[in-house]
C-alpha positions as CSV (number, residue, x, y, z in Angstrom):
1,M,-14.9,-46.3,-11.1
2,T,-11.6,-44.8,-11.9
3,R,-12.8,-42.8,-14.6
4,I,-15.6,-41.4,-12.6
5,L,-13.5,-40.2,-9.7
6,V,-11.0,-38.3,-12.2
7,A,-14.3,-36.8,-14.3
8,L,-15.0,-35.6,-10.9
9,A,-11.7,-34.4,-10.0
10,F,-11.5,-32.7,-13.3
11,T,-14.8,-30.9,-12.7
12,V,-13.5,-29.6,-9.4
13,V,-10.2,-28.3,-10.7
14,V,-12.2,-26.4,-13.8
15,A,-14.8,-25.0,-11.4
16,G,-12.0,-23.6,-9.1
17,Y,-10.2,-22.1,-11.8
18,A,-13.7,-20.4,-13.4
19,Q,-14.3,-19.2,-9.7
20,R,-10.6,-17.3,-9.7
21,A,-11.2,-16.0,-13.3
22,H,-14.2,-14.1,-11.7
23,A,-11.3,-12.1,-9.6
24,Q,-9.4,-9.8,-12.0
25,V,-7.9,-7.4,-9.6
26,G,-6.2,-9.6,-6.9
27,K,-8.0,-9.8,-3.6
28,P,-6.5,-8.2,-0.8
29,V,-5.2,-9.9,2.1
30,T,-2.7,-7.4,3.8
31,I,-2.8,-4.5,1.8
32,V,-5.4,-1.4,0.9
33,D,-5.3,0.5,-1.9
34,A,-3.3,3.8,-1.2
35,N,-5.9,5.8,-3.3
36,T,-8.9,4.5,-1.0
37,I,-7.2,3.8,2.5
38,T,-8.6,6.7,5.1
39,E,-6.2,9.5,6.5
40,A,-7.0,8.0,10.0
41,D,-5.8,4.7,9.3
42,L,-3.2,5.9,7.0
43,A,-1.4,7.8,9.9
44,K,-1.2,4.7,12.0
45,L,1.0,2.8,9.6
46,P,5.0,2.4,10.1
47,G,6.8,5.4,8.9
48,M,3.9,7.7,8.6
49,T,2.9,10.6,10.7
50,P,-0.5,12.7,10.3
51,A,1.1,15.4,8.4
52,L,2.7,12.9,6.0
53,A,-0.8,11.1,5.8
54,K,-2.6,14.0,5.2
55,N,-0.3,15.5,2.3
56,L,-0.5,11.9,0.9
57,V,-4.5,11.8,0.7
58,A,-4.3,15.5,-0.9
59,K,-2.0,14.3,-3.5
60,R,-4.2,11.3,-4.5
61,P,-5.2,9.9,-6.7
62,F,-1.3,8.2,-7.8
63,L,-2.1,7.0,-11.0
64,S,0.6,4.3,-10.6
65,I,3.1,2.6,-8.0
66,T,5.9,4.6,-9.4
67,A,4.1,8.1,-8.9
68,L,3.5,6.9,-5.0
69,D,6.7,5.7,-4.5
70,Q,8.3,8.9,-6.0
71,F,6.1,11.2,-3.4
72,L,7.3,8.5,-0.7
73,T,11.0,9.1,-1.4
74,G,10.3,13.0,-1.7
75,A,8.8,13.1,1.6
76,G,11.9,11.7,3.4
77,L,11.0,7.8,3.7
78,S,14.1,5.5,3.8
79,R,13.8,2.4,1.0
80,E,13.4,0.2,4.4
81,Q,10.9,2.3,5.4
82,I,8.9,2.6,1.7
83,T,9.2,-1.3,1.4
84,A,7.3,-1.7,4.9
85,L,4.8,0.4,3.9
86,Y,4.0,-1.4,1.0
87,G,3.1,-4.6,3.0
88,R,0.5,-2.4,3.8
89,I,-0.7,-0.1,1.1
90,F,0.1,-0.6,-2.5
91,I,-1.6,0.3,-5.8
92,N,-1.7,-2.5,-8.1
93,V,0.4,-2.9,-10.9
94,N,-0.7,-4.1,-14.5
95,L,0.1,-7.9,-15.0
96,N,0.7,-7.3,-18.9
97,S,2.3,-4.0,-18.7
98,A,4.1,-2.9,-15.5
99,S,7.8,-2.5,-16.0
100,R,10.4,-4.2,-14.5
101,D,10.8,-1.8,-11.7
102,E,7.6,-1.6,-10.7
103,I,7.2,-5.1,-10.0
104,L,10.2,-5.5,-8.3
105,L,8.6,-2.7,-5.6
106,I,6.2,-5.4,-4.7
107,P,7.7,-6.8,-1.3
108,G,9.7,-9.9,-1.5
109,V,10.1,-9.9,-5.6
110,G,13.3,-10.4,-6.5
111,N,14.9,-11.2,-9.9
112,R,14.2,-14.5,-9.9
113,M,9.9,-14.2,-9.2
114,L,10.2,-11.1,-11.7
115,R,11.1,-13.7,-14.4
116,E,8.4,-15.9,-13.7
117,F,6.1,-12.7,-13.5
118,L,7.2,-11.8,-17.2
119,E,7.3,-15.3,-18.6
120,Y,3.8,-15.6,-19.1
121,R,2.8,-12.4,-20.8
122,P,0.4,-11.5,-21.9
123,Y,-2.1,-12.9,-19.2
124,A,-5.8,-13.4,-20.6
125,A,-7.0,-13.5,-16.7
126,L,-5.8,-13.2,-13.3
127,A,-6.9,-17.0,-13.0
128,V,-3.7,-17.7,-15.4
129,F,-1.5,-15.8,-13.0
130,H,-2.7,-17.8,-10.3
131,R,-2.2,-21.5,-11.9
132,E,1.6,-20.4,-13.1
133,I,3.0,-18.6,-10.2
134,D,1.6,-21.7,-7.8
135,K,4.3,-23.6,-9.4
136,Y,6.7,-21.9,-7.2
137,V,5.2,-21.0,-4.1
138,D,3.0,-22.1,-1.3
139,D,-0.8,-21.0,-1.2
140,A,-0.2,-18.4,1.2
141,E,2.5,-16.5,-0.7
142,L,0.5,-17.4,-4.0
143,A,-2.6,-15.0,-2.2
144,R,0.0,-12.6,-1.0
145,L,1.7,-11.8,-4.5
146,E,-1.8,-11.9,-6.2
147,Q,-3.1,-9.0,-4.1
148,Y,-0.5,-6.7,-5.7
149,V,-1.5,-7.2,-9.5
150,F,-4.6,-7.0,-12.1
151,V,-5.6,-8.2,-15.5
152,P,-7.6,-5.3,-17.0
153,L,-11.3,-6.1,-17.7
154,D,-13.5,-5.7,-20.5
155,L,-15.7,-3.0,-19.9
156,N,-18.2,-4.7,-22.5
157,T,-18.5,-8.1,-20.7
158,A,-16.9,-8.2,-17.3
159,S,-19.3,-9.3,-14.5
160,D,-20.4,-7.2,-11.8
161,P,-18.0,-9.2,-9.3
162,D,-15.3,-8.8,-11.7
163,L,-16.0,-4.7,-11.7
164,L,-16.2,-4.6,-8.3
165,T,-12.6,-5.6,-7.8
166,I,-11.8,-2.3,-9.0
167,P,-10.4,-0.4,-5.7
168,G,-13.1,2.2,-4.8
169,L,-15.8,1.0,-7.0
170,G,-19.1,0.5,-5.5
171,N,-22.5,0.3,-6.4
172,R,-23.3,3.5,-7.8
173,M,-20.3,3.5,-10.0
174,L,-21.1,0.4,-11.2
175,R,-24.3,1.1,-12.5
176,E,-22.7,3.7,-14.5
177,F,-20.1,1.6,-16.0
178,K,-22.7,-0.7,-17.0
179,E,-25.2,2.2,-18.5
180,Y,-22.9,3.0,-21.3
181,R,-22.4,-0.3,-22.6
182,P,-21.5,-1.4,-25.4
183,Y,-18.1,1.0,-25.3
184,D,-16.9,1.5,-28.9
185,G,-13.8,3.0,-27.7
186,I,-12.0,4.4,-24.7
187,E,-12.6,8.0,-25.4
188,R,-16.2,7.0,-24.5
189,F,-15.7,5.7,-21.3
190,R,-13.5,8.9,-20.4
191,R,-16.6,11.2,-21.7
192,E,-19.3,9.3,-19.8
193,I,-17.8,8.4,-16.7
194,G,-16.1,12.1,-16.8
195,K,-19.8,13.1,-15.9
196,Y,-19.4,11.4,-12.5
197,V,-15.7,12.1,-11.2
198,D,-12.8,14.3,-12.1
199,A,-10.1,13.7,-14.8
200,T,-7.8,12.1,-12.4
201,E,-10.0,9.7,-11.2
202,V,-11.3,8.8,-14.7
203,A,-7.9,8.2,-15.3
204,R,-7.2,6.0,-12.4
205,L,-10.3,4.1,-13.1
206,E,-9.1,3.8,-16.6
207,K,-6.0,1.5,-16.0
208,Y,-8.0,-1.3,-14.6
209,V,-10.3,-1.4,-17.9
210,T,-9.7,-2.3,-21.5
211,I,-12.2,-2.7,-24.6
212,K,-12.0,-5.6,-26.8
């Protein structure tokens, strides 16, 4: 009986791990992607004005959180105002390549948690981040942190649910991503997806994917 219970427990753990592996871009909990939030919703956020929201939308897409941070700083927002905004909007950072400064822009991430983020590189999947960071924080804080990060998706093998975690990727663009499989290099991705969106949007989408 004991062996059966252990086996069942192991099955549940493995199943849970597999389910988490489907989401390579952290599931939003409190934030919206800064490149996809509507102008009207943006204008309602702390520290924002209708004019600033309009200007931000006009400057999109921002290819990194650093670019957004520079824009907000240049617009005259204080660091306290920007940090408060990052509790509501953000641009996901790549767990395997983000700089220390980029990771530290995540609200509540100090030097101690930064070390934990870096310790487990390279991350094969977001599920690895979930498992390792879960050692240090409770479930609510884990979910909050996870929403700020991603692990690039393999263009040739990622499932539909995986790909749809990319901010702003709807069913139409999902079809285009899949149509050109197998990709033999990132240049082909740029060329084919460039038929449907401009070069800056291709660059924004490209950061979420890889070819293995």
